[in-house]
C-alpha positions in Angstrom: -19.7 249.9 158.8 -20.7 253.5 158.5 -19.3 257.0 159.1 -21.9 259.2 160.7 -22.2 262.9 159.9 -23.8 265.1 162.5 -24.9 268.4 161.0 -24.8 271.9 162.6 -26.1 275.0 160.9 -27.7 278.3 161.6 -31.5 278.4 161.1 -31.1 281.3 158.6 -29.5 278.9 156.1 -32.3 276.4 156.1 -33.3 276.4 152.5 -33.7 273.9 149.7 -30.8 275.4 147.7 -28.5 275.3 150.8 -29.4 271.8 151.7 -28.7 270.6 148.1 -25.3 272.3 148.2 -24.4 270.6 151.5 -25.5 267.2 150.1 -23.5 267.7 147.0 -20.4 268.4 149.2 -21.0 265.2 151.1 -21.6 263.1 148.0 -18.3 264.4 146.4 -16.5 263.2 149.5 -18.2 259.9 149.4 -17.3 259.4 145.8 -13.7 260.2 146.5 -13.7 257.8 149.5 -14.6 254.9 147.2 -11.1 255.1 145.8 -9.9 253.7 149.1 -12.8 251.6 150.4 -16.5 251.4 150.1 -17.8 253.1 153.2 -21.3 254.4 153.7 -22.3 257.7 155.2 -25.3 258.1 157.5 -26.7 261.5 158.6 -27.5 262.4 162.3 -27.4 258.8 163.5 -24.6 257.2 165.5 -21.5 255.2 164.5 -19.2 253.1 166.7 -16.4 253.8 164.3 -16.3 257.4 163.3 -18.6 260.5 163.9 -18.0 263.7 162.0 -19.5 267.0 163.0 -20.3 268.9 159.8 -20.2 272.6 160.8 -22.2 273.8 157.8 -22.4 277.5 158.6 -21.3 280.4 160.8 -23.4 280.8 163.8 -23.0 277.1 164.7 -20.7 277.7 167.6 -23.5 278.0 170.2 -25.3 274.9 168.8 -22.1 272.9 169.2 -21.7 274.1 172.8 -25.3 273.2 173.6 -24.9 269.7 172.2 -21.3 269.0 173.3 -22.4 266.3 175.7 -23.8 264.3 172.8 -20.4 264.0 171.2 -17.2 262.5 172.5 -13.5 263.1 172.0 -11.8 263.6 169.7 -14.1 266.1 168.0 -13.7 266.0 164.2 -15.1 269.1 162.6 -15.9 268.8 158.9 -16.0 272.1 157.0 -16.9 272.9 153.4 -15.3 276.3 153.3 -18.6 278.0 152.4 -21.0 280.1 154.5 -18.4 280.8 157.2 -18.1 277.1 157.9 -14.4 277.4 158.5 -14.7 280.5 160.7 -17.2 278.8 163.0 -14.9 275.6 163.1 -11.9 277.7 164.1 -13.9 279.2 167.0 -15.1 275.8 168.1 -11.6 274.3 167.8 -10.2 277.2 169.9 -12.7 276.4 172.6 -11.7 272.8 172.6 -8.0 273.7 172.9 -8.7 276.1 175.8 -10.5 273.3 177.6 -7.8 270.6 176.8 -10.2 268.7 174.6 -8.9 266.8 171.5 -10.2 267.7 168.1 -9.3 268.5 164.5 -10.7 270.6 161.7 -11.0 268.5 158.5 -10.8 271.1 155.8 -9.3 271.5 152.3 -9.9 270.0 148.8 -12.2 267.1 148.4 -9.3 264.7 147.8 -7.5 265.7 151.0 -10.8 265.6 153.0 -11.6 262.1 151.8 -8.1 260.9 152.5 -8.1 262.3 156.0 -11.6 260.8 156.7 -10.3 257.4 155.5 -7.3 257.6 157.8 -9.5 258.5 160.8 -11.9 255.7 159.9 -9.0 253.2 159.8 -7.7 254.5 163.1 -11.0 254.2 164.9 -11.9 250.8 163.3 -8.4 249.6 164.4 -9.0 250.8 167.9 -12.3 248.9 168.1 -10.7 245.7 166.8 -7.7 245.9 169.1 -10.1 246.1 172.1 -11.3 242.7 171.2 -7.8 241.3 170.6 -6.2 238.6 172.8 -2.5 237.8 172.2 -0.7 234.9 173.9 2.8 235.0 175.3 3.9 231.4 175.4 6.9 231.2 177.8 8.7 234.4 178.6 10.4 236.5 176.0 13.8 235.2 175.0 16.5 236.4 177.3 18.3 238.4 174.6 15.2 240.5 173.9 16.1 243.1 176.5 14.2 246.0 174.8 11.2 244.2 173.4 9.0 243.6 176.4 6.3 246.4 176.8 4.4 246.9 180.0 1.2 244.8 179.9 -0.7 247.6 181.5 0.5 250.1 178.9 -0.5 247.8 176.1 -4.0 247.4 177.6 -4.4 251.1 178.3 -3.0 252.5 175.0 -4.0 249.8 172.5 -6.7 247.8 174.3 -4.9 244.5 173.6 -5.1 241.8 176.2 -1.8 239.9 176.7 -2.2 236.4 178.2 0.8 234.6 179.7 0.8 230.8 178.9 3.5 228.6 180.3 5.7 226.4 178.1 4.6 223.4 180.2 1.1 223.9 178.8 2.4 223.9 175.2 4.4 220.8 175.9 1.3 219.1 177.4 -0.6 219.9 174.2 2.3 218.6 172.2 2.2 215.3 173.9 -1.4 214.6 173.3 -1.8 211.7 170.9 -4.3 213.1 168.4 -3.5 215.8 165.8 -4.3 216.8 162.3 -1.9 217.2 159.4 -2.1 220.3 157.2 -3.2 219.2 153.8 -3.6 222.6 152.1 0.2 223.0 151.7 2.3 220.5 149.9 5.4 219.6 151.8 8.2 217.3 151.0 10.7 216.7 153.8 11.9 214.2 156.4 8.6 212.6 157.7 9.7 212.3 161.3 10.7 216.0 161.4 7.4 217.0 159.8 5.6 214.8 162.3 7.1 216.8 165.2 6.6 220.1 163.5 2.9 219.2 162.9 2.5 218.4 166.6 3.9 221.8 167.5 1.5 223.5 165.2 -1.4 221.5 166.6 -0.3 222.4 170.2 -0.2 226.0 169.2 -3.6 225.8 167.5 -5.1 224.2 170.6 -3.9 227.0 172.7 -5.3 229.5 170.2 -8.7 227.9 170.6 -8.5 227.4 174.4 -7.6 231.1 175.1 -9.5 232.6 172.1 -6.3 234.1 170.8 -5.9 236.3 167.7 -2.2 235.6 167.8 0.8 234.5 169.9 4.5 234.8 170.4 6.5 231.7 171.2 9.7 231.3 173.2 10.7 228.9 170.4 14.3 228.2 171.3 13.2 226.2 174.4 11.7 223.6 172.0 15.1 222.7 170.7 15.9 221.0 174.0 12.4 219.9 175.1 11.0 218.3 171.9 14.1 218.5 169.7 12.3 220.5 167.1 11.5 224.1 166.2 8.4 226.3 165.9 9.2 227.7 162.5 6.6 225.6 160.5 3.9 225.9 163.2 4.2 229.7 163.2 4.2 229.8 159.4 0.9 227.8 159.4 -0.6 230.2 161.9 0.3 233.3 159.9 -0.9 231.6 156.7 -4.3 231.5 158.5 -4.0 235.2 159.4 -3.4 234.2 163.1 -0.3 236.2 164.2 2.6 234.0 165.2 6.0 235.6 166.1 9.3 234.0 167.2 11.4 234.2 170.4 8.6 235.7 172.6 9.0 239.1 170.9 5.9 240.9 172.1 6.7 244.2 170.3 7.0 242.3 167.0 3.7 240.5 167.7 2.0 243.9 168.3 3.5 245.4 165.2 2.4 242.4 163.1 -1.1 242.5 164.6 -1.5 246.1 163.6 -0.4 245.3 160.0 -2.9 242.4 159.9 -5.8 244.5 161.3 -5.1 247.5 159.0 -4.2 245.7 155.8 -5.3 242.1 156.2 -2.0 241.2 154.7 0.8 238.6 155.4 4.0 239.9 156.9 7.5 238.6 157.6 9.3 238.9 160.9 13.0 239.2 160.2 16.4 240.1 161.6 18.3 242.9 160.0 21.5 240.9 159.4 23.7 243.3 157.4 23.4 247.0 156.7 25.2 248.6 153.7 25.3 252.3 154.7 26.9 253.5 151.5 24.2 252.0 149.2 21.3 252.2 151.7 20.6 248.5 151.7 19.7 245.9 154.3 19.8 242.1 154.3 16.9 240.6 156.3 16.7 237.0 157.3 14.6 234.5 159.4 13.6 230.9 159.4 9.8 231.2 159.3 7.5 233.2 156.9 3.9 232.9 155.9 3.6 230.7 152.8 1.3 233.2 151.2 4.2 235.7 150.7 6.3 233.3 148.8 6.7 232.6 145.1 8.7 229.4 145.9 10.2 227.6 148.9 11.8 224.5 150.2 12.2 223.1 153.7 15.5 222.8 155.5 16.8 222.8 159.1 16.6 225.6 161.6 19.7 227.8 161.1 21.2 228.1 164.6 20.4 224.5 165.7 20.6 222.6 162.4 17.6 220.6 163.5 13.8 220.6 163.0 12.0 222.2 160.0 12.6 225.7 158.7 11.4 227.5 155.6 13.8 228.8 152.9 11.5 231.0 150.9 11.8 233.1 147.9 9.9 236.4 148.0 8.7 238.5 145.1 11.0 241.3 144.0 8.4 244.0 144.7 7.9 247.2 146.7 7.6 246.7 150.5 7.0 248.5 153.7 9.1 247.8 156.8 7.7 248.6 160.3 8.8 248.1 163.9 7.0 249.6 166.9 9.1 250.1 170.0 8.2 248.6 173.4 7.5 252.1 174.8 4.5 252.2 172.3 5.6 255.7 171.4 8.5 255.3 168.9 8.5 253.4 165.7 10.6 252.9 162.5 8.9 252.8 159.1 10.3 252.9 155.6 9.2 251.9 152.2 11.6 250.1 149.9 12.0 247.3 147.4 13.2 243.7 147.6 16.2 243.5 145.3 17.0 239.8 145.4 16.7 236.6 147.4 20.0 235.4 148.9 21.5 232.0 149.7 24.1 232.6 152.4 24.8 229.6 154.6 25.7 231.9 157.5 22.2 233.5 157.8 18.7 232.4 158.8 17.1 230.5 155.9 14.8 233.0 154.2 17.0 235.9 153.1 16.3 239.1 151.2 18.3 242.1 150.2 16.3 245.3 150.4 16.9 248.9 149.2 15.4 251.3 151.7 13.9 254.7 151.0 14.7 256.0 154.5 18.3 256.5 155.6 19.5 253.1 157.0 21.7 255.0 159.5 18.5 255.5 161.6 18.7 251.8 162.5 22.3 252.3 163.7 21.6 255.3 165.8 18.0 255.0 167.1 16.6 251.5 166.4 13.3 250.4 167.9 14.4 246.8 168.4 15.7 243.8 166.5 13.0 242.1 164.5 11.3 244.1 161.8 8.0 243.4 160.1 8.1 243.4 156.3 5.0 243.3 154.0 4.3 244.0 150.3 3.2 247.4 149.0 3.9 251.0 149.8 1.8 251.8 152.9 4.0 254.3 154.8 1.6 257.3 154.6 -1.4 255.4 155.9 0.4 253.6 158.6 2.3 256.7 159.8 -0.9 258.7 160.0 -2.6 255.8 161.8 0.2 255.3 164.3 0.5 259.0 165.0 -3.1 258.9 166.1 -2.9 255.6 167.9 0.3 255.8 169.9 
């Protein structure tokens, strides 16, 4: 994928020396960008991901106005700071503001410019990918998720994601089909009958993924406790292991949050309940009964916490830096913090996979203005990138 640079310059600056200076500026940005990702530049072509308008000189304002219909919002004005490039960009940006058109001047040192271009590239790439994203809602969201159900129309309008309702009856119909495939890529040692039922749930979910061309799903999993006397924990873990989003309890907001993490970072993430908050020491205990196997340094299988039946995963995570994210159902607010996993816990009164985390942000935010229950946890410190992306996206 490429970033296209459209050049605007006054004719009086058309010289070999000037052109070499501009090319040197672009090459310096490109070299700095490679620290983030290998992204190619093209000149005066067209990109579906990101188009930059390089205002090379003063006197470019009229040229921009003459060509404005060739461009589309938002207008990203790249300036070098030489030859009145910034002055011309300020004039153009003022015009855009007066006419309520979105835009931004990208100006500063090479490191800042490259970082900002990378963020905009990720935002626009994410937007394109989300437009092609189908997410399934199997059964309604659980009754207790009173703040986690966004408007389907808003999700489509703002993010481009297509939410597809699928009845629990259809999942159960798939579950009752006689043929299915065991997963052989993960070594499991547990009650064979319970594994058999958990495998059937996974296969039913996977069949629906294929039928509806889903990139992920959320499951009203507690209904399975009575209908098939099992849980969705293992099936959701398998899906996430394959980078197909699977969230519990019909939590649509958690599914959207996890999808954005996957699209941005191509990284596994853990949907978990904040179970205990230690305000004085700025720590949180998170727990849940399913997690992608790719996040774990070790695990064993046990029963689902609330029901004491089925198959759940008690995993051990690495004691490493993490980022925690939750997007609210209004698709406007979000909570994000970096932190570190301090230890894995073994508390019989919590869901099976349990971690204690030290947060960078003040934990009291969650007590005063939470964005929902389930939070999405993933390895690495990604706050700056995700915050800048979400501020553009939401």
